[in-house]
C-alpha positions in Angstrom: 41.9 43.8 271.2 40.9 41.2 273.7 42.2 37.7 273.4 40.0 34.7 273.4 40.7 33.1 276.8 38.8 29.9 276.1 41.0 27.0 277.1 41.8 24.4 274.5 42.2 21.5 276.8 38.9 19.7 277.4 39.3 19.6 281.2 40.1 23.3 281.5 37.1 24.1 279.3 34.9 21.9 281.4 36.1 23.7 284.6 35.4 27.1 283.0 31.9 26.0 282.1 31.3 24.7 285.6 32.6 28.0 287.1 30.3 30.0 284.8 27.3 27.8 285.8 28.1 28.4 289.4 28.4 32.2 288.8 25.0 32.2 287.0 23.4 30.2 289.8 24.8 32.6 292.4 23.9 35.7 290.4 20.4 34.3 289.9 20.1 34.0 293.6 20.9 37.7 294.0 24.7 37.6 294.5 25.8 40.9 293.1 29.5 40.0 293.3 28.9 36.9 291.0 27.0 39.2 288.6 29.9 41.7 288.6 32.2 38.9 287.5 29.8 38.0 284.7 29.7 41.7 283.7 33.5 41.9 283.7 33.7 38.8 281.5 31.1 39.8 278.9 30.5 43.6 278.8 33.3 44.4 276.3 32.0 41.9 273.8 28.5 43.1 274.3 29.6 46.6 273.7 31.3 45.6 270.5 28.1 43.9 269.3 25.9 46.9 270.2 28.3 49.4 268.7 27.3 48.2 265.2 23.8 49.6 265.7 24.6 53.1 267.1 26.8 56.0 266.0 28.0 57.3 269.4 30.2 55.0 271.6 28.4 56.6 274.6 25.1 55.2 273.3 26.7 51.7 273.1 27.8 51.9 276.7 24.4 53.1 277.8 22.6 50.3 275.9 24.9 47.7 277.3 24.1 49.0 280.8 20.4 48.7 280.1 20.9 45.2 278.6 22.8 44.1 281.7 20.0 45.4 284.0 17.5 43.4 281.9 19.8 40.3 282.1 20.2 40.6 285.9 16.4 40.8 286.3 15.9 37.8 284.0 18.7 35.6 285.3 16.3 33.5 287.4 14.5 32.5 284.2 17.6 31.8 282.1 16.9 28.3 280.7 20.5 27.6 279.7 19.3 26.5 276.2 22.2 28.6 274.8 25.5 29.8 276.3 25.4 32.7 278.7 27.4 34.7 276.2 24.8 34.1 273.5 22.0 34.9 275.8 23.6 38.2 276.9 24.3 39.1 273.3 20.7 38.5 272.3 19.5 40.8 275.1 22.0 43.5 274.1 21.1 43.2 270.4 17.4 43.4 271.1 18.0 46.4 273.3 20.0 48.1 270.6 17.4 47.3 267.9 14.6 48.7 270.1 16.7 51.8 270.6 17.2 52.1 266.8 13.5 51.6 266.1 12.5 54.2 268.7 14.9 56.8 267.5 14.8 56.2 263.7 14.0 59.4 262.0 10.9 59.4 259.8 11.9 60.7 256.4 9.6 63.3 254.9 9.5 63.4 251.1 9.2 66.8 249.5 6.7 67.0 246.7 9.0 69.3 244.6 11.6 66.5 244.5 9.1 64.1 243.0 10.3 64.3 239.4 14.0 63.9 240.4 14.2 60.2 241.1 12.4 56.9 241.5 12.7 54.4 244.3 13.9 50.8 244.2 10.2 49.8 244.1 9.9 51.6 240.7 7.7 54.5 242.1 8.1 58.2 241.9 9.0 59.9 245.2 5.4 61.3 245.5 4.1 57.8 245.5 7.0 56.7 247.7 5.4 58.4 250.7 2.5 56.0 250.4 4.9 53.1 249.7 6.9 53.9 252.9 3.8 53.9 254.9 2.7 50.6 253.5 6.2 49.2 253.9 6.2 50.2 257.6 2.8 48.6 258.0 4.1 45.4 256.3 7.1 45.3 258.6 4.8 45.6 261.6 2.9 42.5 260.4 6.0 40.3 260.1 7.0 37.9 262.9 9.5 39.5 265.2 12.5 37.5 263.9 11.8 38.3 260.3 11.2 42.0 261.1 14.4 42.2 263.1 16.5 40.6 260.3 14.9 42.9 257.6 15.6 45.9 259.7 19.2 44.9 260.3 19.7 44.4 256.6 17.8 47.4 255.2 18.0 50.0 258.0 21.4 49.2 259.5 22.9 47.8 256.3 24.5 44.9 258.1 26.1 42.0 256.3 24.4 38.6 256.6 27.4 37.4 258.7 26.8 40.3 261.1 23.1 39.6 261.2 23.7 35.9 261.9 25.9 36.7 264.8 23.5 39.3 266.2 20.5 37.0 265.7 22.2 33.9 267.0 21.7 31.8 263.8 23.8 30.7 260.8 24.4 33.0 257.9 22.3 30.7 255.7 19.4 30.9 258.1 19.7 34.7 258.2 19.6 34.9 254.4 16.7 32.5 254.2 14.7 34.4 256.8 15.5 37.7 255.0 14.4 36.4 251.6 11.2 34.9 253.0 10.4 38.1 254.8 11.0 40.1 251.6 8.7 37.8 249.6 6.0 38.4 252.2 6.5 42.2 252.0 6.4 42.1 248.2 3.1 40.1 248.4 1.6 42.6 250.9 2.7 45.5 248.8 1.5 43.9 245.5 4.9 44.2 244.0 5.8 41.1 241.8 
């Protein structure tokens, strides 16, 4: 397990931030060595963040590589409104979520199973097919942030603490966004 190497002394922390700012500036100007240092500092934590979304460790490594390529290309536009770590984690999380969406299996409901169970939306499995189609359409209408949080909660079954970390917000904000999104989905589906 990696130790947090963040200095506790204010001057040391300031020097570290200055050094990181310099690395970002050099990497944004095309200095591959500076970017290699950024990669060395952040790739392990990015891999841990991405690993929550995939089954295979190899997939996590591949997704981090893709995210780092995106980050390198986007470095000249990095606005420094958040820390470099947060920015890199958002890129990695979005890359992982896009991968999950693209590779999510579409469940087919068998008609002969219709009388065996009902869904959480109080429908039989036969009508669940139509409900899943409508749910997918409703998710597509949601703003990106709401859709992402709902997908993390329902599809990946992440806790609100994990969602908050991945989305770069507080746990309360993640809960609020999720509940507002679910209210919109229920309205769109006509479910009280």
